[in-house]
N, C-alpha and C positions, 0 to 999 in steps of 0.2 A: 286466635286473631290478636293483632298488636296495633298500637296506635304509634305512628312515626312521629319524630319531633316537629314535624310540619303540620301535625294534626289529621293525618291521613289514616284512614282504617284499612288494614291489610289483613285479608284471610290467608293463613299459613298452612291450613290443613283442612283438605276436603275429604269427608267420609271417614272410613276406618284406616287406622295407622297400622303399619308394621311393627311387631313386637320387637324391642331391643331391651335388654336387661341392663339396669343401672349399675355402675360400677362404684358402689358405696356401702360403707360399712353400716350406716344408717340411712337408708334411702328415704327421700322425701316423696311419699305417696301422692301428695297433693300435686306434684309434677310428674306423676308416674306414667311410664310408657303404656302403649296399649297391651292389655292383658288378656288372658284367655279364660273363659268359665266353660265348664264342661257340662254339656247337656246329655240327655239320654236319647230320647226318641227323635227329637228333631235337629240334634247335631249341635254345632258350636259356632258362636258368633264372636268376633273381635271387637273390642271398644276400650277406650281410655277409660280407666277406673272411675275418676271423678264424675264423668259425664255418661257413664253407662246407665241405659234405662233398665226397669225392673225385669221387662222381657228377655234382654240381653243377658242379665245377671243369672235367669233361670235357664238359659240356652234355649228359649223358644224362637219361633219365627219372628222375624223383624219385618217391618215395612217404613214408610215415610214418618209415621208417628214416632219412631225411634229418633229421628232427626229433630223433631218438634221437642222431645224431652230434652236432647242435648243443648238445643237452643234455648229453653227455659233455664237450664243450669247456668249457661253462659250469661244469660240477662240478668239473673239473681246475683251473680258475682259481679257484674259491672256496676250494679246498684248499690251493693252492700260491701264490696271489697272482700268477700268472704265465699268460699265454696258453699255450695247449697247442701252437699253431702261430703262430709269429712270424717276422716279417721286416721290413726297411727299406722295402719297396714292396710293393703289394698282389701283384705277379708273385712276389716272394720267399715270401709267405705261401701262395699256391697251389702253389708248389714244394714247400713243407715238407708241406702237406697231402697231396700225391700221393706223396712219396718218403720222408718220414720219420716216426719215431715220437716221441711226447711224451716228455720227460725224467722217466722214471717215478721216478727217484731223488729227485725233489724233493718228492714226498709226504710228508707227515708221518710219523713212524715210528708215531703212534699210529693212522693210518688203518686201520679194520678190513679184514680180507681180503676180506669180502664187498663192501665199497665199491671196493678194488682190482680184484677180478674184474669188477664192474659197470662200472667205466671202460673196462677192457680190452674188454669186449663191446660197449660203446657206441661206441669208437674204432676199430673193425676197418675197415680199407680197403675190403674187399668188403662190400656190403649184405647178401648172403646169410649171411655170419657174423656179422653184427651182431645185437644184441638187437632182436627184431621189434616190439616193441610198448612204448610208454612206460609204459604201465600196470604192465608186468612190473618195471620199474625202482622203481616205487612200492613194490611187494611187497618187493623186495630190501631197500630202505631202512627200511622199517618192521620188517623182522626184524632188521636191525643195531641200530635204536633200541631194540628190545624186549629185546635181548641173546640172541637164539636163534642167533647165529653165533659164540658165544664159542670153541668148538672150533676152528673154522676160524681164528679170529683168533689163538689162541695158536700155531698152526702156521706163522704168517706173521711174527707180531711178537713180540720178546722180551717177557717179563713185566716189569711195571712196579710201581712202588709203588701202595698203595691211593689215595694222595692224587693221583697223576698220572692215574690210573685215573678218579677222580671228576671231575678237571678236564677230561679227555677226553671223558667222558660229557656234561658240561654244554656243551661246545663243539659236539660232535656233536648234542646236541638243538637248538641254535641253527641249525647248518647244516642239519638236518633240516627245520626249519620252512621255510627259505629254499628247500631242494629241493623240498619238497612244494608250496610256492606255484608254482615253477617248472613242475613236472609239471602241476599243476591248469590253469596257463595253456596249456600245450602240449594237453592234453586239451580244453580249452574252444576252443582256436584250432581244433582239427582237426575238432571237431564243428559249428562254426558254418558256417553256409551261406555259400559263397564270394560275394565281390562281383561282381554282374553286370557283365560288360564286353562283353556283345554277342556274338553267335555269330561275328562276323568281327574281333574284337579280337585283336590279337598283342601280346606283351609289349612294353612300352615304359617309358621312363624319361626324365628331363629331366638335362641337363647344365647347370648353373647356372654363369654366367660371373661370375667375380669383379668387383666394383664398380671395382677398379683397372684393370680391362682390358675395358670395356664393349664389346658388339658394336656395329659401325658397319654399319647396313643401308642401304647405297646403293640407292636405288630402281631404278637402271639396271643392275644386276649383282647375281648371288647373293653373299651375303657368306660362304657355307660351301662347302667342297669336302671330300668323303669319299674316303679312299684306296680304290683298287679292292679291297682285302682287308678293308675295313670296320674298320680297328683304328686309324686316324689321322683326325683332324678339323683342318682348317686353316680359320681364319675371320679376318675382317677386323675388327680391334678398335682401340682406341687406348689410350694411356697419357700421362701427363704427362711433359713434358720441360722442362728449365729451361736457357735460354740467358742467359749472363752479358752484360751490356752495362755496361762499366765497373763502377760500384759497385753497379748495380741487377741484379736477376734478372727475367727474363721467363718466367713459367711458362704453358705452353699445353698443348694436347692434340694428339698427333700420331697419324695413322693408321699402323697397323702389322699385319703379319700374325701370327697367333699359331697355335702348334701344341698340340693337346690329345690326349694319347695316351689311349686308352680304359683302359689299365691304370695310369694316374696320375691324379692330381687337380689338379695344376698346369697353367696355361696358360703356355706358354714362348714369348716373342717369337723370331721367326725373324730372325736378324741380317742386316742390310743390306737389310731389306724396309721401311723407313720410306716413308710415303706410298703403300704398295702396297695394291691391292684387286683384286676379280675373280680369286680363286685358283682353280688348277685343276691336277690331278696328271697326271703322266706315265703311261703305262700300266703301267710296272713299280713305280710308287708310290715312286721314288727321288728325283724331282724335283718342284718346285712351280713352275708358271708363274704369272705375274702381270703387272699392268700397274703401272708405276711412275707415279703420278699427278702427280709432280713435273715430269715432262719428257715424258710421253706415250709412253713406250718400253716395248715388251714386253720382259720379263725371265724369267729362270728362275734358280733356286736350288736347290742340293742339300740334302736334308734331313739328310744326314750330316754336314753343316757345310761351310762354304766361301763364298766370295765370290759374289753374284750375277752372272749372265752376261747381257749386253744381246743380245737377238737382232735387234731391228729398230725403226724409228720406227713407232708405231701410230697413236694419237690420244689426247689427254687426254680426249676425249668417247668412251668405250669401251663396248661391248656384248658382253663375254663372248668365251671362246676355248676350245677344244677341242683336246687333244693325241691325234692319230690313232695307230693301230698301224702306219702307214707311216713313222713318225718325223717327220711334219710337223704344224705347229700351225696350226689354222684359226681366225681371228678377224674380228671385225667392228667397225670404226669406227662412229660413230653413224650417219652420213648416207650412207654408200656401200654397196658389196656386201660379200660375203664374200672375205676375202684368206687367203693361205697363205704360210707361210714355214718353212724348214726348222728343226728343233728345234736345229740347231747355228748357226743365225742366217743372215743374208743380206738380199737384196732380196725384199720380198714380191711375190706375184704375184696380180692380180686374177682371182677365179673367177666372180663374178656382178656385174652391174650392174643396179641397178633400172630397170625399164622405165617412164620418164616417161608414154609415151603411154597406159599403163594405170593411171596414177596410183600407181604403186609408189614409196614413199618410202624405206624402209629394208629391208635384209636383216640381221637380227641375231641373237644367241643361238646361233651354230652348234654343232652336236654331231655328231661323226663316228661313223658306224656301224661295227660290226666288220668287219675286213677292208678298210676304208677304200674301200669302194665307193660310198659316198653321204654327204652331209652334210645333216642336219637343220637347218632354221632357221626364225625368224619373218619373216613378210613383211608389213611395215606399209604401209598405204595412206595417202596424202594426205587421203582422205575419212573415215577412221575417227574416232571420238571418244574411244575407249579401246582399250588393246590387249587387251581381252576380245574385241574384234571383229577382231582381226588373224587372220592365217592361218598354220597349220603347213605348211611346204614342205619338199620335198626336192630336192637338187641331186644328179644322178647324175655321179660322177667319171669314168665311161666315156665318157658323151656330152657331158658339159658343159652339159646342159639341166636346167632345174628346173620343177617343177610343184607346184601346191597339192594337199595330202593332206587337210586338215582345216580346215573354216572355223570361226573363232571360238576362238582359243586362242593361247598364247605360251609361250616357254621350252620347247621339247620335247626329251626324252630319251629314247633307246632303252634298255630294260632286257632282260636275258637271257631273260626269260619270253616274249618274242615280242610285246611290247608298246611303243607310244610313249605315254610319260606327258608331259602338258603341263599348264599352268596356265590357269585361268580363274574369275574371280570369287571369288578367295580359296580356291580349292580346286584339287585335282589330279584329272584325268581320265585314262582310259587308252583306247586303242583298239588293238585286235590288229593286228599288222603282220608280214608275212613279209619278213624280212631277205634272203631269197634271190631272191625275185622284185621286191622293193622296192615292194610294194603293200599297201594296207590291206585286212583281211580280215574286219572286222567294225564294229560300230558302236561310238561312244564311251560311256563310262559313268563315273560318279563313283566315285573310290576314297578321297578324303581331303578332308576340310573343315578350315578354319581354318589356311591357310598364308599367310604374309605375301607379298602380290604388290602390284604397282604397275600401276594400270591406265593411268597416264600414260606410262611407260617400258617396261613389259612385263617386267620383272624378276621372278623368283620365288625365294624364298631356301628352295632344298631341293638335295639331293644324294643319289645312291643308288650303293651299292657294287655290285660284281660278285656277292657272296654274299647280297644281299637285305636289307641294312640301309639304312634310309631315315633321313636328318637333315633337320630342317626348323625354321624359325623359326615358332613358333605365333603366330597372330594372325588375319589375315585380310587383305581388300583395305586397302591402305594410305590412311588417310583424313587424310593430313596436309594440312590445310587452315590457310592463313594468312589472318588478318584484316588489314583495312586501317583504320588509326586517324588521327585527327587529334589533334595535341597543340599546347598553347601553352606559352609560357615559364613559366607559373605551375604547370606539371605537370598541368594538366586534360587528361584523355583522353576522346575521343568516338569510338566505333567508327561506321564508315560502314555504312549499311544496304545491303550488298553480298550477293550469293549466295555459299554457301560454296564457295570454289574454292583452288586452289594458286596464289596470287598470288605474283609473283616480282619485279616492279618496279613504281614508282610515281614519276611525274614531273608537277610542276604545270606547266600551261600558263603562258606569259609574264604573261598577264593574271590568273592565280590562280583563274580560274573553272572550270577542268576539271583533271582528272588522268588522264594515260594510264597504263593498267595493262597488265601482261603477266601472262598466265595460262599456267601450264605444263600439260601434258596430251598425249595422244598425238598431238595437233596444237596447239602451242602458239599463242596467239591474243592480239591487242591489243583492249583495250576502252577506251571513253572515258567517263569518269564526270563528269557536271555536278553541281557542288556545289549551286547554287541549287534545281534541280529534283529533286535526288537521284535521277537516272535513269542507268543504264549501258546503253551501246550497243556491241555488237560490231563492231569495224571490220574484222578479217580472218576468214577461214573456213578455207581450204584451207592445207596446208603448215604449216611451223613458223615462227612470226613472234614475235620476243620482244625484250625490251630496248629499247623505244620511248623516243626523246627527242624534245623539241619542236624545231622551228624557232625561231629568234630572232623571226619575224614571228607565230609561232603558228598559222599556216595548214595546217601540214603535220606529220607525224611520221616519223621516220627510224629504220629497225630493221633487224637482219640477220634474213635469211630464206633458206630452200632451195626457195623456190617455183619451180616449173618444173624443178627438178633442180639450179638454179643457185645456188651458196652466194656470197652477196653481200649489200651494204647496199642497201636498198631505201627508196623515198620514197613515201608516200601522203597525199592531202588528208585532214585531220582530220574532214571531213564524210562521208567516203567516198563523195563523187559521182564519182570517177575512180578507175581501177585503180592499183595500185602500179606505179611505175616503177623500174628497176635503175638505180642510181647507179654502182656499180662492182663488180667480182668480186673479192671480199676476205672470206675466213673470219675475221671479226672482230665486235668490238661497237662500235657508234656511242656515242660518249661526249659530245661536246659541239659545237654550232654557233657560230661566232663571229658578231659583228654583221653584219648583211645577209646572213646566211647565206653568207659568202664563203669560209670554211675550216671543213672538218669533221674534227674529231679523232676517231681510232678506235683501238682496240687490235687488234693483230694477233699470233699466235703464230708463233714460228719454232723449229724442232728445234734451232738451233744457238744462239740468243740467248734463247728463252723469249718472254715477252710484252714487246712493244714498242709505242710511241705513234707513229702516222703521222698525216699530215694530207693532206687531198685538197681540191683546189679545183675547183668545179663548172663554172668558166669557164675559157677558154683552152684548153691542152692536155688539161685534165682528167686530169692525172696525179698520182699519189700520191708522197709523199716521206716518208722516216722523220724524225721529230722528236726522238724518244728511243730509241736502239738502242744496247743494252749487253748483257753476259752476265748483268744482273740483270733482275728482274721490275719493269716499269714498267706501270702501268695507271691507269684512272680520270682521264685527261686532261680538264680543264675550264678552258675560256676564262674569263678575269676580265671584269667587265663592259666595261672599256676595251679588252680584246682584247692587252693588252701582256704579260700573263703567263698562265702555264698552271700550275694546281695539278694535282698528281699524286701516285701512290703509288709507292715504290720500297723494294726490300728490300736495297739496297746495303750497308747497315750491319749486316745480319744479322737484321733484323726490318723489319716494314713501318713507314714514317714517311711523312709527308705533306711534300712539297716544293712550291716554286713556282720555276717556270723562266720566263726572259723569252723570249718567243716569237721576237724577232728582235734583232739586235744583239749577238751573241757568245755568247747561251745563258747569261747571269748565272743563278744559282740561290740559293736561300734555303731553309733547312730551318724548317719551320712547326710540326711537332709536336715535344714534348718527349720523351716516353717512349712512343712508338708511336702509331699512329693510321691510319684509312684513311677512304675515301669522301668526299673534300673536296667542298663546295658553298660557292660564293661567294654572299654576299647580294647582291641586285639593285642596291642603292645603292652597293656597292663598299666598305662600311665595316666589313663582318665577313666573316670565312671560317669555316665549320663543318666539323667532321670528327667521325668516331665513333672511339671506344676501348671495346672491349668493349660493355657496356650503356649506356655514358654518351655523351652528346652535348656535345662541346667547341667553345667558340667563341673566336676570335681577333680582336681588334681590329685594323683594317686602315686605313691612309692610303695612298690610291692616287696622289695627286698632290703634288708633282711626281714623287716616286718611291715606291716600296714601302717603307712602314714597318710593321713588325709589332709588336703588342702581345703580352702574356703570355697563353698559353692559360688558360682557366678552365672548370671544369665547369658547364655550363649546366642539364643534365638528366640524371638517372639513371633510365632506364626501368626499369619492373618486369616487362617481358615475359619469358616463359621463353626465347624465342630470336627476336632482332631480325634482320631481313632488310634489304631496301632501304628508303631514306628519301629526302626531298627537303625544301627549304626554300621556304616561299611566298614570293611577291614582297614581301609586306610585312615579312618578316624576323620576324614574331611567331608564326607558325604552321608546323607541320610535318606531313608526312603520313609514316607508318611502316609497314611491313608486318611482322607479328610472328606467332609461332605462337600458335594460339588453342586452349586447353584448356577444353573445355566443362564439365568437372566442377570446374574451380578458379574462384577468384574472378576478377573483371574485372580486365584489367591497369591498371596505374597508373603514373604517373611522378612522380618527387620533384624539385623545383627545388633544384640545388645539392647533393644528397644523394649520398652514396656507398655507401649500405647497399643491400642486396637481399635479399629473402626469396623463399622458394618451398619447395615440399615435394620430397622426393627421389623420383625415379622407381623403380619397382620393378627388381630386377636381371633383365636379360633371360637367357633360357635356350634351349638348343636342345632340340628333343625328338627322341629316338632311337626307332625302331620296328625291332625285330628280327623276322627271318622275314616280312618285309613281302611277299615275293613270294607266300608262301602267301594272304595276304589279297588281294593283287592278283589272283591266279587265282580265288579264290572270288567276288570282286566281279563277274567276268564270266560266272559260271555261272548 
């Protein structure tokens, strides 16, 4: 309630409020939003912390006497200018509500005895001893204002002068108006019909994440993990970091794990977890496991504080993990089976191997059953088009065999109600399951709609606690679709007429007439787009095929693939008239062919040195050798038109910079970029080299003969895309192809020649949705 400048009392809030997390490093809990307390048998009630009744704080059933308590808190605050129950945190406030009395000595000496008695009756800890109806409070106050409790007043308060009495009377008249408005609001709120929530709705609220630490929803893993007792939320977010480079500062965003306690309003970064994602809790809730995306290692960190502990090498391409009550961690690299390692660390053990003869491609998203008798997981096939078509499978840890339980679903989790919950088409489904016999005992049914899921990777952003709290990222199937655009040096942008898909890479053919496109999905594929005819043809069908580059002759494309279960680099004719052939078994990305297709440059990851650049010769002994191998990250190796230099990216200076290295003759090198850059591309005539820095396209004049001479980098184009992915330079050096996020509700993307400005609307703050007592809803859904 507020008092307007005209002296009118206005009720701003009727009943219970929706939860909204405050964005503040040190939140003012005296103005705390509605918070949640977790009950056991009787459920959960929502209320603002400073006005929460004892029965609310204990999660017990409530009635109109809870509103009476809140009215008493408000009346006390109006008379004293101080909250009846206060503390530094929401938890401190709740402790005060349960165990302490208001400071009655703060009441003004002129407070009538009737009002003092009313306050005490409103703020009794036990509801049975409290004032039973707010209408009775109105009668008490009206009697005080009418002067009918003067006798009682004289017994409690010493006599005052007539002037003081008149001043007190005027003050009490104003307070009475405000109190009357408050009581009227409570009566109206109590008599108004409840907001319909449906027969199966459970109490729910949103946790809004501050803009400074936005949620990072990686499509291949869940971004949220809820502690077993439902009081802690760990999520993948990001924050700005500043790295100094001489006199300049480089500001960027860095992935980090954050902790959000349900009794606090701030999101605290978990120290040591930079580049971390895919969080999961230990069974006792004392540790967080996660993958370090910078080196592909599985780690754990204690929530009580301390340095992260490395457990084992996993894979930078990771698909979830689960900590069993047998003190072992079950995890899944992207393209292999389920693996297990001790929670103390060690050498991982393979538990499953996808059956290639049955077209099994991946086993991912493991979840350990109680007692560690089995592991649920998602079984992906080389034939499926989306992970909605994947299968929920079960591995028996007693027999070592696995079988399919449910067709059509991903990201399964067992919950104590005796159900397997899994994702499909942006919703959650449940199927009854006997954890003793390890058998499905009923038919699946829908339990929730509007959960962010990925049909191309199978990830679903939800987590369930042991006591029935569900946390999820509201939304639906991820529809991240990137458009493919042509640009020229004047800043003109032309979208290509292509189907809406998740395009990942684009490369011009040597003659500039075609573009090889890679499309992400449950099975990544290669497509060929013909510019003149504006037609697109799918080149690959089964398995994962991505990151295609052209041969120098333009007759074929080379790409990494796991076809047939063999991780390697494959080559296929661009007309699709012949099957793909395996060039070499190497889990890496093809980046460039030299003239005459004599050498292939590719990137390969090593646990000891990170990303390195290797070369392979198709003739002779067909052996590979490292060209750039160091503790730093080297990538994007691209041969110059005369094959004497290789442009590449390295982070040896602490940030990504573009370099050129002589291919032979001692390995001389030159730094090309000045203040950061990536994705180098040579002009076909050898007179220019292009690279990207943020949304800008930079060009560097180049002289190749008799030796490499570099000019000053200049800003050629500043794209106005919301997010730029891959790009390439046409052979004429005047046009470019770019893959960028496409926002259907925003204006068409554009590019500005030589401009450094960038505009765009801010995205809404993401939030997690929390449903308490969700198990009751789950049980009702199956009835």
